[in-house]
Every structure is written in structure tokens, then in C-alpha cells.
N, C-alpha and C positions, 0 to 999 in steps of 0.2 A: 194059278192063283197069283193074284196082284199082292205084293208086298206093302203096307201102307208104310208113309214116313211118320215119326212120331213129331207131335206139335210142340216146337221149340217153345212157344210163348207158356204153355201148360207146365213145361218143367222148369221155367224160371219163375213162375208163379208159385209152384210148389216147394222150389228151393228157398224163395224169399220167406215163406211160411214156416218150413222147418228152421230157418235161420232163426227165424221171430221166437218159434218155439223154445229152442235152445237158449236163446238170450232171456226168455222170459222166467224160464227154469232157474238158470244161473242167477239172477236176480232174486229168485224166491228161496234156493236152497243153497247158494252160495258157499255162506258161513255157516250156515245154522242159526245164527244169533238172530238175523232178522226173522226166520221163519218163527222162532218161539216167540219173539216179540208182536209178530204182526206188523211190523214197520214195513214190509214190501208194498203192502196195501197203498200206501202213500206215496210210493215211487211212480212218478209220470211216467215213466218209460215203461215200466210194468201195466201200469193201468192203460196206457196207449196200446201196447202189443196186446194184451189180453180183451181190448174190445174188439178185435178184427182178425186175428190169426185162426180161431175156430171155424167163425162163420165163412171164412175165405176156405177152408179145407172141406167144409160140408158143400161150399158151392161147386167146387172143382170135382169133389167126389160124386156129388149128382149130374152134374154134366156128363162125367165119364161113365157113371151107371147108366145114363139112357141110351147109351150106345149097346149097352149089354142088353138091355131090355129091347131094344129094337131087332138085334139078332138072335135072341133065344125066347123060348117061351117060358112063361112065369113059373112053371111047374120046375123045369129043369135048371131056371135061374137060383131059384129057392134051394133047390138041393143040392145044387154046386156050393152056394154061399154058406151053407148049412154046415157041409163038410169041409171049407176052407176056413170057417172062422168060429162056428159053435163046438165042433169036435176037439180043437187043440187047444180051445179055452177050458173046456172042460175037464179035459185031460190033465192039463198045467193044475189046475185047480184040484183035482184029486191027488196028484203027485206031491205038491206043496202041502196039502193038508195032512197026508202019511207022514211027510217028512216033519213037520213040525211036530205033530202028535207024537213021532218017534222019539224025536230030540228035546221034546218037552217045551218047545216055544211057543204053542198056542193054547196051554193051558185055560186061561181064561175066556178066549174067544170061541175056538173052535172043537176042541178035544173034550170028549165026555168025562 
């Protein structure tokens, strides 16, 4: 079986997008004061980053997902993604709900 090499270009693109997300979140949530006032919306760097970083992630994800679609049948792919994404998300949501209701932190929103 032949081992395929990673595409360094995609890793660089993903790295740039990750750094953009971190910088954008630092602008948004840095001190907390800007977030409460909503001033970060007027920051040109914030607006620039948020205009392209998520579409870039979607583009790279779709490109990589196309290889999975070609290698596997749809049923196996959907089951695999469900196990990888949905089950952990539901498990954590249930756990967090139990912890918040037990500690009294989610009284207004989620606890009966």
C-alpha cells in the first residue's frame, strides 16, 4: 500500500485560517469591554478577517471531503461522520446539562 504525502499547501492555508480565527477572537473577546459595547464590529481588522476565514475553512473542508466521497460509499461515510461528530456532541451536551442542573448554573435556560 502506497503512503500518500500530505499537501503542504493545504496545511499552510489551514494554518493561516487558524491564525486568523485566533486574532479575530482576540479582537472580539480580548478584554471583554469591547464585546459588551459591540465596538469590535467597527474594527477594520476584525471585519476583514471575518469576511474570509470561515468561507476558507468551508472551501478546504469541501475539497478534502470530496476525496472521502470518492473512496467510500455514502452510507458508510454518513455513519462514520455521525459517530465522529454527532455522538460526541450529544454526549457532551448531555453531560454539560447534567452538570449545570446539578450545580444550579442552568436554572433559567435548561433545567426544569
